[in-house]
KOLVEX-196429 format. One record per residue: residue in three letters; x, y, z of N, C-alpha, C in turn. Coordinates in steps of 0.05 Angstrom, whole numbers, plus 5000, padded with zeros to 4 digits. Layout:
N
ALAXYZXYZXYZ/...
END
This chain:
349
MET700866316113699066496129697166646109/ILE698266766089696666906068694666726057/ARG695566476053693366276040691466216060/ARG691766166083689966136105687866376109/MET688866606107687366846107685266836083/LEU686466766059684966776033682566576035/ASN683366336048681466116051679366196071/LEU679966346092678166426110676066626097/ILE677366806084675567006070673666886051/ILE674566676036672966546018670466396031/ILE671266256056669166126070667166316080/LEU668066546090666166766101664366876081/VAL665466906056663867006034661866786025/LEU662766556026660866326016658766286036/LEU659466316064657366276084655466506083/PHE656366766078654566976076652866956051/GLY653866876029652166816006650166616011/PHE650866396023648966176032646766286049/TYR647466476068645466596087643466766070/VAL644566936052642867106037641066936017/LEU641866726006640366555991638166396005/ALA639066326029637166166046634866356055/MET635466616061633466806069631466846048/ILE632566866023630766925998629166695993/LEU630066435995628666185991626466156011/PHE627266196037625366176059622966366057/ASN623466586052621466826050619766786022/TRP621066686001619766605978617666385983/ALA618566185998616765956004614366026021/THR615066226038612766306059611466576052/ASP611966676028611066936019608066976023/TYR606967186033604267236031603267336009/ARG601467185996600767245967597567285966/PRO596667505975593767565976592467585948/GLY589967545945588767565918588067865915/ASP587167945893586268205886584268305905/THR582468155915580468225935580167975954/THR579768035979579467835997577267916017/ALA575267746021573267786040574267786068/VAL573467966086574667996114572267946132/GLN572667756150570667706172570767916193/THR568468026204568368216224567968076251/LYS569068216271568668116302566368296311/ASN564168186323561868346332560368446308/GLN557968496311556068596291555568866287/GLY555469026311554669306310551669336306/ILE550869596306547969646302547469756274/PRO544769746265543869856240544770136235/ILE545470226212546570476208544170656198/ASP544070926203542071106195543271296173/THR541871476162542571656141542871916152/VAL541071996170540672276177543072376196/ALA543672216217545472336238548172366228/GLU549572586239552272646234553972406239/LYS555872336221557972106224560572216233/SER562072076250564472146260566671936256/PHE568872026250571271866242573771946257/LEU575671726261578471796270580471636253/ILE582471746243584471606231587271626247/TRP588671416247591271436265593071216254/ASN595371286245597371066242598971056268/ILE598670846282599670816310602670726311/GLY603970696287606870656285607470386303/PHE605870186300606069926313606669936343/GLY605870166356606670176385609670226388/GLY611070276370614170276372615470536361/LEU613970756353615270996343614571246356/GLY614671226382613971486397616471696397/GLU616271876414617872106412620872056418/GLU621571846432624171766436625571626413/MET624071536394624971356372626171486348/ASP628171366336628871416309628671156297/PHE628571126270628170876257629970846230/PHE631170606227633070566207632170616177/TYR629570536173628470576147628370876139/ASP628271056160627871336153630371496159/GLY632571366160635271516162636271486190/GLY634971366210635671346238637271066239/LYS637771006268639570776272637870556285/SER635970606299634370406316632770216298/VAL632669996305631069776292628369726307/ARG628369726334625869706350626669826376/PRO624569936390624770036416625369836439/LYS626169946461626269756484623169696493/LYS623169486507620269376514618869576532/VAL620369716547619269916567617870156550/LEU619070216527618070416510615470316495/VAL615570056486613169986472610869996493/GLU611269886517609169906537608270186542/LYS609970366543609370666547607670766522/TYR608470696499607070786476604170666473/LEU603970406479601470266477599570366497/GLU600670426522598870546542597870816534/GLY599570976521598471246512596371236489/ILE596971026472594970966451592570896459/HIS592570686478590070596489588570786503/SER590070986521588871176535587371386517/PHE588671466495587271646477584971516463/LEU585171296455582971146442580671106460/GLU581071046486578871016506577071266505/GLY578371516501576771776502575271796475/LYS575771596457574371646429572471416425/LYS571371306444569571086442566771166432/ASN566271426433563771526423563671566393/LEU565971556381566171606351565171366338/ASP564171426313562871206296564671006283/PHE566871126271568970976257571671036267/ILE573270836269576070856275577670716256/LEU579370836242581070726222583970746229/LEU585270526236588070506245589870376224/GLN592270476224594370356207596870256224/GLU598470076214600669956229599869856257/VAL598069676257596969556279598569266281/ASP600169206298601568956301599968716314/LYS600568496305599268246316601568036322/ARG602568066346604867886356607067906338/SER607868136330610568166316612868206336/LYS615168106326617468116343618168406351/ARG617668606330618668886335616868986358/SER614468896363613069016385612468806408/TYR614568636411614768446434612168266436/ARG611468176414608867976410606468076420/ASN606068356424603568446433601468406412/ASN599168326421596868326400595368566403/GLU596268756387594969016389592169036377/VAL591668846357588968826346587068756365/GLU587768576382585968476405585668676426/SER587768796434587769006457585969236449/ILE586269336425584869566417581969506411/SER581569266398578669196394577169156420/ASN578669076442577369046467576469326479/ILE577769536473577269796482574369846469/PHE573969796444571569846429569769606431/GLU568769506453567569276456564969256443/ASN563669506435561169516423561169576394/HIS563669606384564169666356564769366341/SER563869366316565069156302567769226292/SER569469006288572369046279573068866256/ALA574768956239575868816216578968866214/PHE580468676209583268696206584068576179/ALA585868746165586968656139589868686141/PRO591568466137594368476140595668626114/ASN597468786119598868886096601968846097/TYR602968736120605968676126605968416140/LYS606268206124606367926134608767786124/VAL610767806140613467686134614467506154/LYS615067256150615967066170618667146183/TYR620367256166623067356179624367546161/ILE624867786171626168006159629068026168/PRO630867946151633667916162635568156164/ILE634068386157635568646158634568826183/PRO636268996194639069016188640568766197/PHE642768716183644368446189644968406215/GLU646168616230647068596257644668546278/LYS642268636272639968636288637468606273/PRO636868366264634668336246631968406258/LEU630268496240627668586250625868346256/GLY626368106244624867866252622167866238/GLY620467686250617667646241615767886244/VAL614167946225612368176225609668076216/LEU607468136232604668116221603368376232/SER602568546211601468816217599568896196/GLY598069086200595869166181594069386188/LEU591669376173589669566179587469486198/LEU586669636218584469546235582269786231/SER580069696226577569866221575369776242/LEU574669966256572469916278570270096274/SER567769996277565170166272563070096290/LYS561370286299559170246314557070076299/PHE557270096271555069996256555769746243/GLN553669596235553869316223554369346193/ALA556869256184557369276157556369046142/ASP555369106115554268896100556368736083/GLU558668866081560968716066563468866074/VAL565468716079568168816087570068656069/THR571668836053573568706034576368856034/ARG578268656034581168766029581768766000/TYR582669015992583269065962586369075961/GLN587868895946590768905942591269135924/PHE592869305930593969495913595769365890/PRO595569445864597469345845600069475848/GLY601969345836604969445837606169365862/ASN608869335861610369265883613269305877/PHE614769295897617869295894618569055879/SER620969065864622068845847622868615867/PHE623168375855624268135870627268175871/PRO628568095893627267995918626568175940/LYS626768445933625768635955623068615965/SER621468525944618668505950618068285970/LEU619668105974619267905993619268006023/PHE620668246028621068356055619668616060/PHE618168696039616668956041613668896046/LEU612269126048609369106053607969026026/ASP605668886031603568836009601469046013/ARG601669276001599769496007597069426000/CYS595269536016592369476010590469716021/TYR587969696015585969846031583669676039/LEU582269736061580269586071577569746066/LYS575869616055573269746045570869636063/MET569469786074566969706088564569836076/ARG562369646070560169746057557669746076/TYR556269966078553869976093551370046078/LYS549469896078547069966064545270136082/LEU544670386070543070566084539970526081/PRO538370636100535570606096534170736071/ASP535770946060534571036035535370906009/GLY536770676014537270525990540270555979/LYS541570775987544270825978546070665999/GLU548470685995550670556009552770776019/LEU553870726043556270866054558570686051/ILE560470796037563170646031565270776049/VAL566370626067568270736085570970566077/ILE573270726071575670576063577970676083/ASN579270486091581670526109584170456090/THR585970686085588270616067590670686080/HIS592770546068595670586076597470566052/ASN597970776040599370776013602370766016/SER603870685995606770625996608470856004/ALA610370796019612670966026615270866015/TYR617371016017620070936010620270825980/ASP618570975963618870915935619171195921/ASP619671165894620271405878617771575871/GLY615371465879613171575871611371425852/SER612871225837611471075817609470875828/LEU610070765852608170585864605670735874/LYS606270975884603871135896601971195870/LYS603171255848601471355824599671105815/ILE600970885814599470645807597070575825/GLN597770605852595770555874593470765871/MET594071005867592171225867590471185843/GLU591571105818589871065797587970835802/TYR588770645814587070385821584670465839/MET585470615861583370695878581670885865/ARG582371075849580571275837578571135821/ALA579170915805577170785790575070635806/ASP575970535829573970405847572170595861/ILE573170825874571571005889569671165868/LEU570871225847569171395827566471225818/ASN567270965813565070785805562870775828/GLU563870765855561870765877560371005877/TYR561471245873560071515871558171505850/GLN558871425827557071405804554571225807/GLU554971045824552670875832550771005851/GLY551471245859549871395879550371365908/ASN553171255913553471185942555271405952/TYR555571425980557171625993559971486000/VAL562171635991564671505996566571686015/ILE567771546034569971676051572371486051/VAL574571616044576871496046578771616066/GLY580071466086581771596107584171416113/GLY586171556117588671376127591271526123/ASP593471396121596071476116596671456087/TRP596671686073597071676044599771706035/ASN601971746056604671796051605272006027/GLN603372166026603772406007601772646019/CYS602472866011600673096020598373146004/PRO596373266014593873335997594373515975/PRO592873525955593073715933593274015944/ASN595274155931595474445939596374515967/PHE596874315985597974376011601074406008/ASP601874606024604974656025606174426042/CYS607474256029608574006046610474116064/TYR611874356059614074456076613174686095/LYS610474696100609574896113610674926144/PHE611274656153612374656182615374606179/LYS616574656160619474636155621174736177/LYS622974556186624874616208627574636199/ALA629774646212632474626205632974376194/GLU631974156203632673896193630573816170/SER631373826146629373786124630373676099/PRO631873426103632973296080630873106064/TYR628373196065626373016054624873156031/GLU624072986012622573065990619672965995/GLN617773165997614873075999613473155971/ARG611572975964609973015942607073055947/ASN605873215929602773245931601273025915/ILE598773005921596872865904596273065882/GLU595772965858595473155835592973295841/GLU592873565833590473745836587973645825/ASP588173515801585773435785585273125792/TYR586073025815585572755818582772675819/LEU581072825833578072765832576573055837/PRO576273195815574973455815572273445828/GLY571773635846569173635859569273475886/TRP570973315892571373155915572673345938/THR572173275961573473455983575673305999/TRP577773436002580273346018579673466045/GLY579673296064579173376094581673336111/TYR582773576118585173586133585373836148/ASP586873826171587374086189589974176180/SER589974406167592374506155594374646176/GLU593274656202594874796222596474626239/VAL596074366239597574176255598573966238/PRO601173896240602373676226601473406236/THR601173206217600372936224602772716225/ASN604872816214607172616212609872756215/ARG611572616231614572716234616372506223/LYS618572586214620572426203622372296226/LEU623572056221624771896243627671876239/ALA628972066227632072046227633272096256/LYS631872216273632772256299630072236318/PRO630672246344628472276365627072526360/TYR624672556366622872796361624073026376/ASP624473236363625073496373623373706359/PRO621673836376619874036364621374266350/GLU623774316356625274536346626374476318/THR626974196311628474136289627073936271/THR625573756282624573536269622473616245/PHE622973506221621373556198618673446202/THR616573606199613773496202612073586178/THR610073446171608173506150605473386152/VAL603773416132601273286134600873066112/ILE600772796122600172606101597872426110/ASP596372506133594172336143591772506139/PHE589772416122587472596116585372416105/TYR583372556097580872416085580172536057/LEU578672366043577672456016574672376018/CYS573072586011570072556013568872595987/SER566972415977565372475954563572725955/PRO562972825932561573095931558973105948/ASN557672855952555072865966555372825996/ILE557972906007558472916035559573176044/GLU558373286067559073556076560873506102/ILE563173636101564673606126563773836143/THR563473756170562673956190564773996209/LYS566773816212569073886230571373706221/ILE573573816224576173686219578373786240/LYS579573596252581373676273583673466276/THR586073546276588373376284588973406313/HIS589073186327589773196356592573236360/ASP593473426370596573476374597473346400/LEU598773106396599772956417602972996419/ASP603873186404606873226403608272956397/PHE607172786381608372536371609372346393/ALA607972396417608972236441608871956438/TYR606871836424606371556424606771416395/SER606971596374607371496346608571716332/ASP609471656306610571856288608271976274/HIS605771906279603372026266601572136288/GLN599772316280597972396300595172366289/PRO593072316308590572236300588872476288/VAL587372406268585572656257582772556257/GLU581072756269578072686273576572826251/LEU574472706243572772826222569872766228/HIS568272986225565372956226564073036202/VAL562072896191560772956164557672916166/LEU556373016147553472976141553172886113/LEU551572676110550772566085548672756073/LYS549472846051547273046038545072876028/
END
């Protein structure tokens, strides 16, 4: 009897080991390996851009249409892997409805937009959102492209294709996906995001260029990956500004702006460590954020306005030749995503 039990245990261990090895080999063979830079095709052309008029922007991490107020998430200390289908439908309806009211804005920069992923019930969010902005050009850059994510073991996340979606009223002269350097170690890197930013270049009538960047920096790291990414981006955008161009970066930075109190909205539930971007990251540049409304909530539990930890990690960075005329976070009480949209208006000096 004991021998049979031991044999069974050995067989189960071997089977589990084979499963783990098979998952590693499969994802290694199908791993998404983007180059340092990749040209991105745009859908629709948009209109020529001008220099004088005020420019308007919206950033929003839509949480793949699956992280609204009822949700917790296992990566963030919760238990849920994906929501029920009815919740995804509810969240996407709310996201679409809000975006419908922002069709007048010049630039829409979204993160965590799924394209037929299992976790969002194969909805093509890139297509449905692009259809709302039928007069905008659109560009999509994947940053999470994994054929099969086998965790958690009892309810695997499955296949994911997700990324950055940038929409604009104007015709871009060049759109490029920039792969951030650094990554998690093997084999963890096979199952995590390939972080990137999406750069759109617009030639202005005065000969200068407007550079618009949609970014989504690393989460769930000890800060070392963020530092590598920030150094890489700084060199790029500083070079653009020194060439005489206007530069605006917006998105989910997964860190707080310099000098902002990350714990300003601290509630009873606060087992999180938030870091700030260094104060001297780019002297003379302007960080655009609404300090009175949080943009992100943590997902250890469903959203509770009395206890959930919230902070600001979604914001803009503007070069010194840009004047911010308006910045506002739209407070949706995290009904449709674990992030809130942030609207920006600027003038090019």
